[in-house]
BAFI-3210 file (N, C-alpha, C; in Angstrom, 3 decimals, decimal comma, padded with zeros to 6 digits):
// residues 114
n [1|2|3|4|5|6|7|8|9|10|11|12|13|14|15|16|17|18|19|20|21|22|23|24|25|26|27|28|29|30|31|32|33|34|35|36|37|38|39|40|41|42|43|44|45|46|47|48|49|50|51|52|53|54|55|56|57|58|59|60|61|62|63|64|65|66|67|68|69|70|71|72|73|74|75|76|77|78|79|80|81|82|83|84|85|86|87|88|89|90|91|92|93|94|95|96|97|98|99|100|101|102|103|104|105|106|107|108|109|110|111|112|113|114]
n.u [086,625|087,068|089,584|091,278|091,186|092,271|094,653|095,514|095,360|097,673|099,670|099,588|100,307|102,887|104,111|103,719|105,307|107,867|108,085|107,917|110,240|112,106|111,408|112,437|115,275|118,585|117,947|116,892|116,076|116,077|113,858|113,561|115,998|116,845|119,142|120,605|118,573|118,497|117,212|113,647|111,704|109,541|108,750|108,032|106,417|105,718|104,714|102,087|100,933|101,616|102,452|103,278|104,629|103,354|100,665|101,181|101,862|099,416|097,593|098,839|097,872|095,125|094,730|095,718|094,034|091,534|092,470|092,658|090,145|089,194|088,416|090,642|092,632|090,981|090,928|093,653|094,060|092,507|093,722|096,346|095,755|095,117|097,571|099,343|098,099|098,548|101,332|101,928|100,854|102,265|104,859|104,263|103,981|106,874|107,981|107,137|108,361|110,918|111,174|109,516|107,760|108,191|107,345|104,822|103,788|104,023|102,124|100,017|099,458|099,824|097,834|097,656|097,004|095,550]
n.v [065,699|066,211|067,291|065,360|063,647|065,508|065,524|062,958|062,723|064,342|062,966|060,738|061,921|062,633|060,093|058,802|060,737|060,374|057,503|057,760|059,139|057,394|055,412|056,891|056,634|056,740|058,388|060,694|064,242|067,578|069,018|068,257|066,741|067,182|066,639|064,612|062,393|059,783|056,556|055,756|055,939|053,595|051,878|050,834|053,510|054,572|052,717|052,666|055,284|057,761|059,988|060,345|061,989|064,519|063,863|063,396|066,110|067,274|065,904|066,749|069,313|069,379|068,006|070,007|072,021|070,834|070,687|073,497|074,916|077,373|080,183|081,272|079,677|077,592|078,724|078,788|076,031|075,411|076,897|075,734|072,782|073,329|074,338|072,438|070,143|071,496|071,622|068,921|068,023|069,645|068,521|065,874|066,389|066,793|064,457|062,846|063,616|063,079|060,464|058,961|056,119|054,613|055,944|056,383|053,988|053,057|055,053|054,161|051,678|052,715|054,915|058,676|060,137|058,486]
n.w [164,951|162,149|161,976|162,532|160,466|158,677|159,853|159,407|156,559|155,922|157,128|155,493|153,150|153,633|153,934|151,583|149,866|150,813|150,318|147,281|146,878|147,749|145,662|143,458|143,895|142,717|140,596|141,213|140,691|140,494|138,288|134,634|133,013|129,840|128,355|129,485|130,446|132,087|133,200|132,953|135,615|136,877|138,837|142,279|143,950|141,662|140,225|140,917|140,473|138,416|139,269|142,193|143,733|143,452|144,115|146,659|147,724|147,241|149,040|151,341|151,445|151,221|153,588|155,488|154,982|156,061|158,790|159,382|158,726|156,625|154,528|153,155|153,121|151,906|149,194|148,677|148,730|146,401|144,292|144,595|143,882|141,386|140,115|140,699|139,039|136,523|136,255|136,336|133,878|132,023|132,522|131,445|128,885|128,273|129,074|127,200|124,753|125,527|126,322|124,324|122,997|125,258|127,421|126,657|126,799|129,462|130,352|129,544|131,273|133,862|135,988|135,835|138,298|140,628]
ca.u [086,890|087,704|090,808|092,030|091,227|093,233|096,004|095,710|095,781|098,991|100,616|099,516|100,800|104,261|104,516|103,681|106,211|109,214|107,977|108,046|111,725|112,979|111,288|113,302|116,611|119,564|117,309|116,028|116,640|115,095|113,340|113,888|117,219|116,611|120,417|120,892|117,452|118,392|116,097|112,289|111,361|108,172|108,575|107,721|105,334|105,252|103,819|100,691|100,646|102,767|102,824|103,114|104,948|102,162|099,320|101,313|101,598|097,875|096,914|099,099|097,081|093,906|094,888|095,965|092,681|090,664|092,870|092,483|089,395|089,007|088,323|091,755|093,155|090,319|091,571|094,997|093,798|091,942|094,930|097,482|095,662|095,285|099,063|099,920|097,630|099,088|102,650|101,849|100,444|103,599|105,948|104,062|104,364|108,300|108,474|106,847|109,297|112,071|111,115|108,621|107,018|108,486|106,494|103,516|103,280|103,893|100,954|098,701|099,493|099,649|096,929|098,090|096,832|095,132]
ca.v [064,798|066,462|067,629|064,126|063,378|066,141|064,961|061,687|063,004|065,025|061,827|059,794|062,556|062,408|058,726|058,713|061,493|059,515|056,279|058,140|059,533|056,064|054,689|057,548|056,089|057,651|059,119|061,816|065,449|068,733|069,188|067,237|066,943|066,697|066,063|063,355|062,143|058,904|055,850|056,141|055,179|052,906|050,779|051,280|054,221|054,912|051,503|052,877|056,403|058,543|061,336|060,177|063,288|065,443|063,512|063,524|067,364|067,423|065,214|067,564|070,572|068,778|067,921|071,283|072,634|070,044|070,941|074,822|075,231|078,836|080,619|081,721|078,186|076,954|079,404|078,211|074,511|075,116|077,184|074,606|071,752|073,637|074,575|070,939|069,512|072,265|071,202|067,403|068,092|070,130|067,496|064,674|066,580|066,807|063,001|062,054|064,066|062,295|058,912|058,535|054,930|054,056|056,600|056,227|052,604|053,347|055,912|052,896|051,038|053,617|056,299|059,770|060,375|057,294]
ca.w [164,149|160,797|162,138|162,635|159,129|158,325|160,185|158,709|155,170|156,055|157,494|154,455|152,055|153,873|153,760|149,988|149,286|151,308|149,236|146,275|146,895|147,860|144,529|142,702|144,096|142,088|139,470|141,750|140,477|140,414|136,779|133,746|132,173|128,485|127,849|130,333|131,350|132,819|133,075|133,180|136,963|136,976|139,891|143,726|144,010|140,403|139,576|141,287|140,013|137,319|139,779|143,519|144,503|143,279|145,062|148,138|147,941|147,093|150,226|152,425|151,037|151,717|155,321|156,062|154,976|157,033|160,027|159,700|157,663|156,538|153,308|152,517|152,930|150,570|148,139|148,604|148,253|145,086|143,539|144,652|143,213|139,844|139,891|140,514|138,021|135,498|136,103|135,870|132,561|131,317|132,786|130,852|127,568|128,232|129,082|125,899|123,762|125,879|126,493|123,398|123,216|126,602|128,510|126,294|127,247|130,810|130,633|129,314|132,214|135,232|135,980|136,082|139,574|141,389]
c.u [087,524|088,982|091,855|092,025|092,224|094,687|096,409|096,251|097,197|100,087|100,966|100,471|102,473|104,814|104,424|104,852|107,531|109,238|108,441|109,715|112,654|112,777|112,333|114,746|117,560|119,164|116,759|116,843|115,599|114,940|113,733|115,281|117,034|117,995|120,762|119,769|117,422|117,129|114,679|111,982|109,879|107,770|108,385|106,291|104,729|104,814|102,464|100,327|101,756|103,253|102,646|103,472|103,965|101,087|099,824|101,300|100,188|097,236|097,599|098,248|095,781|093,898|095,010|094,646|091,615|091,139|092,738|091,583|089,010|088,856|089,435|092,548|092,344|090,762|092,685|094,937|093,674|093,242|096,152|097,193|095,520|096,487|099,575|099,454|098,466|100,435|102,731|101,784|101,645|104,781|105,555|104,449|106,088|108,729|108,108|107,665|110,419|112,065|110,320|107,768|107,189|107,423|104,954|102,759|103,045|102,401|099,607|098,492|099,112|098,929|097,794|098,297|096,776|094,030]
c.v [065,064|066,699|066,434|063,542|064,160|065,828|063,667|061,780|063,392|063,876|060,943|060,473|062,497|061,263|058,460|059,581|060,880|058,105|056,780|058,434|058,315|055,305|055,390|057,009|057,268|058,525|060,347|063,040|066,436|069,016|068,201|067,642|066,322|066,046|064,805|062,683|061,014|057,770|056,306|055,257|054,749|051,970|051,468|052,155|054,596|053,957|051,786|054,236|057,075|059,663|061,295|061,479|064,281|065,126|063,617|065,247|067,841|067,050|065,959|068,731|070,489|068,657|069,291|072,132|072,087|070,294|072,385|075,195|076,646|079,102|081,023|080,376|077,641|077,458|078,870|076,715|074,536|075,743|076,211|073,516|071,860|073,786|073,272|070,197|070,175|071,677|069,771|067,378|068,768|069,318|066,144|064,956|066,390|065,345|062,388|062,270|063,187|061,135|058,077|057,370|054,440|054,612|056,632|054,917|052,537|054,121|054,852|052,057|051,425|054,743|057,349|060,235|059,018|056,486]
c.w [162,647|161,021|162,177|161,316|158,398|158,500|159,453|157,222|154,857|156,222|156,226|153,202|152,318|153,583|152,300|149,376|149,598|150,515|147,816|145,885|147,025|146,256|143,425|142,848|143,428|141,069|139,876|141,160|140,380|138,784|136,035|132,957|130,912|127,792|128,311|131,225|132,185|132,598|133,525|134,617|136,726|137,920|141,334|143,436|142,726|139,444|139,865|140,673|139,233|138,116|141,395|144,210|144,588|144,169|146,283|148,590|148,216|148,436|151,377|152,370|151,635|153,102|155,869|156,077|155,878|158,531|160,384|158,654|157,728|154,942|152,712|152,302|151,903|149,459|147,690|148,150|146,767|143,995|143,566|143,975|141,816|139,488|139,701|139,379|136,661|135,194|135,630|134,326|131,396|131,314|131,720|129,381|127,330|128,256|127,799|124,883|124,113|125,806|125,319|123,635|124,491|127,541|128,037|126,624|128,639|131,118|130,346|130,493|133,667|134,927|136,331|137,639|140,378|140,552]
res [m|i|r|w|v|g|a|g|l|c|i|l|g|l|f|l|f|l|s|a|l|i|s|f|g|m|s|l|r|v|g|i|d|k|d|h|p|g|p|l|v|t|s|g|a|f|a|i|s|r|n|p|l|y|i|a|f|g|l|v|l|i|g|i|f|f|i|f|p|n|s|i|l|f|l|y|l|i|a|g|l|w|l|l|n|r|q|v|l|r|e|e|d|s|l|k|k|i|y|g|e|e|y|r|s|y|c|k|k|v|r|r|y|l]
***
């Protein structure tokens, strides 16, 4: 039973990942381009969470652990979630500098995760 939950979380994570990619549209890029940042994406999946891609990765990590529960994957899960959160916090600092009040206003309306 728990493996089915894990599979469901993985599928949900993949669906959220694809939804976030579609929401990004033409603004999709790797990293933050400080010189040419483009518009701040706040619609689609980003209207629900400021970090839907990271939530998707987290769901997949949790799902994999439920499918194959063992101590090594548990450590991988904890380290992965910690690193995802660390990256989110670093990116938020950059986005505040780039987008200023527009990003701060967005933060007041939409949660960091869920």
